[in-house]
Each structure stands twice: as C-alpha cells, then as structure tokens.
C-alpha positions in Angstrom: 10.2 3.7 20.6 7.1 1.4 20.5 6.5 2.1 16.8 10.2 1.5 16.0 10.2 -1.8 17.8 7.0 -2.9 16.0 8.5 -1.9 12.7 11.6 -4.0 13.5 9.5 -7.0 14.5 7.5 -6.8 11.3 10.6 -6.5 9.2 12.3 -9.5 10.8 9.1 -11.6 10.2 9.1 -10.3 6.6 12.7 -11.4 6.0 12.0 -14.8 7.6 9.1 -15.4 5.3 11.1 -14.5 2.2 14.1 -16.7 3.2 11.9 -19.6 4.0 10.1 -19.3 0.7 6.8 -18.7 2.4 5.8 -15.8 0.2 3.6 -17.0 -2.7 3.4 -14.8 -5.7 0.0 -13.7 -7.0 0.7 -13.0 -10.6 -2.1 -11.1 -12.4 -2.5 -8.6 -15.2 -2.3 -5.0 -14.0 -2.4 -1.6 -15.7 1.0 0.0 -14.9 0.0 3.7 -15.2 -3.0 3.2 -12.9 -0.7 1.6 -10.3 1.8 4.4 -10.6 -0.8 7.0 -9.9 -2.0 5.2 -6.8 1.6 5.1 -5.5 1.8 8.8 -6.1 -1.3 9.5 -4.1 -0.1 7.4 -1.1 2.8 9.8 -0.5 1.2 13.1 -1.0 0.6 13.7 2.8 4.2 12.7 3.7 5.9 15.0 1.1 3.6 17.8 2.0 4.5 17.5 5.6 8.2 18.0 4.8 7.5 20.6 2.0 9.2 18.4 -0.5 8.4 18.1 -4.2 7.5 14.7 -5.5 7.5 14.2 -9.3 6.1 11.0 -10.8 6.4 9.9 -14.4 5.2 6.8 -16.2 6.4 6.2 -19.8 5.7 2.6 -20.9 4.8 1.3 -24.4 3.0 -1.8 -23.1 0.8 -0.5 -20.3 -0.4 -3.9 -19.0 1.9 -6.5 -17.6 1.6 -9.6 -15.3 3.1 -9.3 -11.8 2.4 -9.6 -8.1 0.9 -6.2 -7.3 1.4 -6.4 -3.6 5.1 -7.3 -3.9 5.8 -4.7 -6.5 4.1 -2.1 -4.4 6.1 -3.2 -1.4 9.3 -2.5 -3.3 8.1 0.9 -4.5 6.9 1.9 -1.1 10.1 0.9 0.6 12.3 2.9 -1.8 10.1 6.0 -1.9 9.5 6.1 1.9 13.3 5.9 2.3 13.8 8.7 -0.1 11.3 10.9 1.8 12.9 9.9 5.2 16.5 10.7 4.1 15.7 13.9 2.2 15.4 17.1 4.3 12.7 19.7 4.3 12.2 21.3 0.9 14.0 18.5 -0.9 13.1 16.9 -4.2 12.2 13.2 -5.0 11.3 11.7 -8.3 9.9 8.3 -9.2 10.1 7.2 -12.9 8.6 4.1 -14.3 9.8 3.3 -17.8 9.9 0.4 -20.3 13.5 -0.2 -21.3 12.9 -2.9 -23.9 10.1 -4.0 -26.2 8.5 -7.4 -25.7 10.6 -10.2 -27.0 9.3 -13.3 -29.0 8.0 -14.8 -25.7 6.1 -11.6 -24.9 8.4 -10.5 -22.1 9.6 -6.9 -21.7 11.9 -5.2 -19.2 10.5 -2.4 -17.0 12.4 0.0 -14.8 11.5 1.8 -11.6 13.9 4.6 -10.5 13.6 6.5 -7.2 15.9 9.5 -7.0 16.4 12.1 -4.3 18.7 15.0 -3.3 18.9 13.9 0.3 21.8 13.2 2.6 23.2 10.5 0.4 25.7 7.7 1.2 29.4 7.0 0.9 30.6 4.8 -1.9 31.7 2.2 0.6 28.4 2.1 2.3 26.5 2.0 -1.0 28.2 -1.3 -1.8 26.7 -2.9 1.4 23.4 -1.0 1.6 21.4 -4.2 0.8 22.9 -6.2 3.7 20.8 -6.8 6.8 21.0 -4.3 9.6 23.3 -1.9 7.6 22.8 1.7 8.5 25.3 4.5 7.8 26.6 6.6 10.6 25.3 9.8 9.0 21.7 8.7 9.2 22.1 7.6 12.9 23.8 10.9 13.8 20.8 12.8 12.2 18.4 10.9 14.4 16.6 9.1 11.5 15.0 5.9 12.7 15.3 2.7 10.8 15.6 -1.0 11.3 18.3 -1.7 8.8 16.1 -4.4 7.1 14.0 -2.4 4.6 16.5 -2.5 1.7 17.5 -6.1 2.5 13.9 -7.1 2.2 13.5 -5.0 -0.9 16.4 -6.8 -2.6 15.1 -10.2 -1.7 11.7 -9.4 -3.1 13.2 -8.0 -6.3 15.3 -11.2 -6.7 12.2 -13.4 -6.1 10.6 -11.7 -9.1 13.8 -12.3 -11.2 14.7 -8.6 -11.1 17.7 -6.6 -10.2 18.3 -3.5 -8.0 21.3 -1.1 -8.0 22.2 2.0 -6.0 24.2 5.1 -6.8 24.8 7.8 -4.2 27.0 10.6 -3.1 27.2 12.2 0.4 25.3 15.4 0.5 23.9 15.0 -3.0 21.4 12.3 -2.8 20.8 8.7 -3.9 19.2 6.8 -6.8 17.8 3.3 -6.7 17.0 1.6 -9.9 15.0 -1.7 -10.1 14.5 -3.7 -13.3 11.9 -6.5 -13.8 11.3 -8.8 -16.8 7.5 -9.0 -17.1 5.2 -10.7 -19.5 3.1 -8.0 -21.2 -0.6 -8.2 -21.6 -3.6 -6.2 -22.8 -6.5 -4.4 -21.2 -8.6 -7.5 -22.0 -6.4 -9.5 -19.6 -7.1 -6.9 -16.8 -10.9 -7.0 -17.6 -10.9 -10.8 -17.6 -9.3 -10.8 -14.2 -11.9 -8.5 -12.7 -15.1 -9.6 -14.5 -18.0 -10.5 -12.2 -16.0 -8.7 -9.4 -16.6 -5.0 -9.9 -20.3 -4.5 -9.9 -20.9 -0.8 -10.3 -24.7 -1.2 -10.1 -24.3 -2.8 -6.7 -22.4 0.3 -5.4 -24.8 3.0 -6.6 -26.3 4.9 -3.6 -24.7 2.6 -1.0 -23.4 4.5 2.1 -19.9 3.8 3.3 -18.3 4.9 6.6 -14.6 5.5 5.7 -12.6 5.4 8.9 -9.1 6.9 8.3 -7.0 9.1 10.5 -4.9 10.7 7.6 -6.8 13.7 6.1 -5.3 13.4 2.7 -5.9 9.6 2.5 -9.6 10.3 3.5 -10.0 12.8 0.8 -8.4 10.6 -1.9 -10.2 7.4 -0.8 -13.4 9.3 -0.6 -13.1 10.6 -4.1 -12.4 7.0 -5.4 -15.4 5.7 -3.6 -17.7 8.4 -4.8 -16.5 7.8 -8.4 -17.7 4.2 -7.8 -21.2 5.5 -6.9 -20.9 5.3 -3.1 -22.2 7.9 -0.7 -19.3 8.5 1.7 -19.1 9.6 5.3 -15.8 9.7 7.2 -14.5 9.2 10.7 -11.0 10.2 11.9 -10.5 7.4 14.5 -12.1 4.4 16.0 -13.9 6.3 18.8 -15.7 8.5 16.2 -16.5 5.5 14.1 -18.3 3.7 16.9 -20.2 6.9 17.9 -21.4 7.3 14.3 -22.6 3.7 14.1 -24.3 4.0 17.4 -26.2 7.1 16.3 -27.3 5.5 12.9 -30.7 4.2 12.1 -31.3 0.9 10.5 -30.2 0.8 6.8 -28.2 4.0 7.1 -24.7 2.5 6.7 -24.2 -0.3 4.2 -20.4 -0.9 4.7 -17.5 0.3 6.9 -13.9 0.6 5.6 -11.7 0.5 8.7 -8.1 1.6 8.9 -6.2 -0.2 11.7 -3.4 2.0 13.0 -5.3 5.1 14.4 -5.1 7.3 17.5 -7.5 7.1 20.4 -8.9 3.7 19.3 -7.4 1.4 16.6 -9.5 -0.4 14.0 -9.5 -3.8 15.7 -10.9 -2.4 18.9 -13.4 -0.3 17.1 -14.6 -3.4 15.2 -15.0 -5.3 18.4 -17.1 -2.5 20.0 -19.3 -2.3 17.0 -19.9 -6.1 17.0 -20.8 -5.8 20.7 -23.5 -3.2 20.2 -27.0 -4.3 21.3 -28.8 -3.1 18.2 -28.8 -6.1 15.7 -28.6 -3.8 12.6 -25.6 -1.8 14.0 -23.7 -4.8 15.2 -23.9 -6.5 11.8 -22.8 -3.8 9.4 -20.0 -5.3 7.2 -16.5 -4.1 8.1 -13.5 -4.4 5.8 -10.0 -3.8 7.3 -7.8 -1.5 5.1 -4.3 -1.9 6.4 -0.6 -2.0 5.6 -0.4 -5.2 7.6 -0.9 -7.8 4.9 0.1 -11.2 6.3 -2.1 -14.2 7.3 -1.9 -13.5 11.0 -3.1 -9.9 10.3 -6.1 -11.3 8.4 -6.8 -13.7 11.3 -6.7 -10.8 13.8 -9.1 -8.9 11.7 -11.5 -11.9 11.5 -11.2 -12.4 15.2 -12.2 -8.8 15.8 -15.3 -9.4 13.8 -14.3 -8.0 10.4 -15.7 -9.4 7.2 -12.7 -8.7 4.9 -9.1 -7.5 4.8 -7.5 -5.4 2.0 -3.9 -4.5 2.1 -2.4 -1.0 1.5 -1.5 0.2 -1.1 -4.9 -0.7 -2.3 -5.5 -3.3 -4.9 -8.7 -1.7 -6.2 -9.9 -4.8 -7.9 -9.6 -6.8 -4.6 -11.4 -4.0 -2.7 -14.2 -4.0 -5.3 -14.5 -7.8 -5.0 -14.7 -7.7 -1.2 -17.2 -4.8 -1.1 -19.4 -6.5 -3.7 -19.2 -9.7 -1.7 -20.3 -8.0 1.5 -23.1 -6.0 -0.1 -24.5 -9.1 -1.8 -25.0 -11.0 1.4 -28.6 -10.8 2.3 -27.8 -11.2 6.1 -26.6 -7.7 6.0 
C-alpha cells in the first residue's frame, strides 16, 4: 500500500510539472543502439522473475540522433514496465527500435519505438481512452494488478512535448502494442564524442575502488561489469546496512567512491549516506557518494545533497553523466 501511494504521488507531481511546462528538455547527441541495450539490461531481472521472454531489436540507419535521453528513457520504461506488468508468467514481450524514414533536407529523420506483448490486452473501447488520466480497465483491477492510472497519460504528454506521436492497438486476451514515433535530428559519433570530451577520463578510473550499493542482484552484476570495463575495482553491498559496515571496516585510501542506490531494504541510501557522513574517522566520513536513483527531480537532488551525497545520477543511467560525476569526485583533492 505504501509503495502504491508513493508511486501515485510521484506520478501526480510528474503530470503537474509537464502541464505547467516545468520540464526543460536536455537535447544532446546519443548513440541509439547503446541506449537500447541499456534499456534491455534494466528489465532482465523483472522478466526473469516472471519467466517471460524479452526480445529487443534495434535497426536504425542513422545511429546517432539528438534527443533528451532522460525523457525518452522515461517513455520506454513506462511502456515496457506496463507490458511486463500486464503479461502473465511465461509471456512474451518485444521492444523494437527502428528508423522509418531517412533524414530529410534539414537532417531530421523519424524513429519508431514499438512495445508489444501477449498479455491480458484491452477492449477496443478502453484502448481509445487509455491515455486519459486515471483510466484503468476493469480486467486489470479484477486481476489485482496495481497501477495509478497516470503512467500512460504522462507518457503521452512527454511524447507530445518531444513533437512525437503514440498509438495503441490491443485485443482482450491477445495482448497490446504501443507505437511511438519521434522526429529527431540525426548526428554523427563525433557529436557524441564532442558532448563527452573532457568528461570521461579513463586514466582517472584505472585501479580506483568503488563500493557499489544495490539491492538487485542482476543490476549489481551488470553495473559491476560496466564499472570494471571502465577500469574500476568493484566491491558490492546489498543494502545500506552492509554499505555502512564495509565503510567502517575500511582503512584509509581503500574506497575511492561509493555509488549508492536509494530504494533498498533494511536501510535506504539517504540514511546510509547520513550514517557514513557521521562516522568519526575523517577518511571514512569523506568518501564521495553518488546517488543512483530513479527519482530524478530537483527535490530528489536536494534530498541527496542534504544527506551528504556529492552527486546524483538518474536511472536509467546516462553513462556520460555518470562518468562526468565520477571524474569530478575523483579529481577533488579533498577526497
């Protein structure tokens, strides 16, 4: 009940920000296949838990385009998480990213994201109103599936803010398909490199030890692999209590950085950060901590800062932003 209420509050705040035009777009060049792979990784634990199959395909001619990564990811995650939620054990979900038109004279191409499942589906009548606020079909409520009735309304608003379109096709008992199309200015890998230059400093990461605090085993494994590829030495903790214990037991210079999830059992990330900052050992209490969380608004960043954290990176991860913040923390001589 508490998690459902928190989700409802967050969704209402989300919708209010969109309708009040308080969401500023951060348009940068991104490599679409890389982003698609990251989205696939995020859901591996969820589909494994329900013994579902999850097929992801990316077929684009122009692999780099300019868009707001956080907002595009929010659309992707809303649609895919819904597909997982409304598809029973052993079901099938697919996510296809395609380019449906070549770049025009102004360098703009149309890209399509399609999420399809063989879940419980919706009636034709409900499908026509599925993007309205607080709309939930009786079948999902009878099946005991929790939802706020705001996720798809938020998704549609975000898509429209990015000059895109979203459609839905569904049939009861056979599943649903949501198709989103965006006109995006295409770019090159040079645009991506220009955007990240002087940010990703691989030499600064070599041999540095990170404490990765994450309660989801698959997320720990995937994030750990990414960090090790960057040259980090990685240790993990499953919750805030374990993280604090590991920091307390460490000698000076052992940990260089902590990546802290927020929503965890036993002790959340904010509380763990406060306890680390309160440690009497001056080395232990000053290890840089970066929050890694799905809560991505300004008040979340303030809460992280008030808890003593040095940075805040939103899930799904913008790797360039994570690299920038890690490099920034590691470059500060006070640590």
